[in-house]
C-alpha positions in Angstrom: 117.1 -55.4 -68.1 118.0 -51.8 -67.5 116.4 -50.7 -64.2 116.1 -47.1 -65.3 114.1 -48.2 -68.4 112.0 -50.5 -66.3 111.0 -47.6 -64.0 109.6 -45.5 -66.9 107.9 -48.3 -68.9 104.2 -49.1 -68.2 101.8 -51.6 -69.6 100.2 -50.1 -72.7 96.9 -51.8 -71.9 96.4 -51.0 -68.2 99.1 -48.4 -67.5 100.3 -50.6 -64.7 103.7 -51.3 -63.4 105.9 -53.9 -65.2 108.1 -56.4 -63.5 111.1 -58.1 -65.2 110.9 -61.9 -65.4 114.4 -63.1 -65.9 113.5 -66.7 -66.5 111.3 -66.0 -69.5 113.0 -62.7 -70.5 109.8 -60.7 -70.5 108.1 -57.8 -68.8 105.0 -58.8 -66.8 102.0 -56.7 -65.9 99.9 -58.3 -63.1 97.1 -55.8 -63.6 96.4 -56.8 -67.2 97.8 -60.3 -66.9 100.0 -59.8 -69.9 103.7 -60.6 -70.5 105.6 -58.6 -73.1 108.6 -60.3 -74.7 112.1 -58.8 -74.9 113.8 -59.5 -78.2 117.5 -58.7 -78.6 117.3 -56.5 -75.5 114.3 -54.5 -76.8 110.9 -54.8 -75.0 108.1 -55.4 -77.5 105.4 -53.3 -76.0 102.6 -54.3 -78.3 99.4 -55.8 -76.8 99.0 -58.2 -79.8 102.5 -59.5 -79.2 102.0 -60.1 -75.5 101.0 -63.4 -74.1 98.3 -63.9 -71.5 99.4 -65.1 -68.2 97.5 -66.7 -65.3 97.3 -65.2 -61.8 99.7 -67.8 -60.6 102.5 -66.8 -63.0 
């Protein structure tokens, strides 16, 4: 994941910071408890395409 891109992207639901999860290849927002998939190197920043995550993830 490009670090410059990661610095400017925010969660579309909460506006919170995103963290890259290399194991699942997704961007995680701990504020909204959503994980956005990255498909072919492109972050899919749609709330309806994100998966809900638990606080432990």
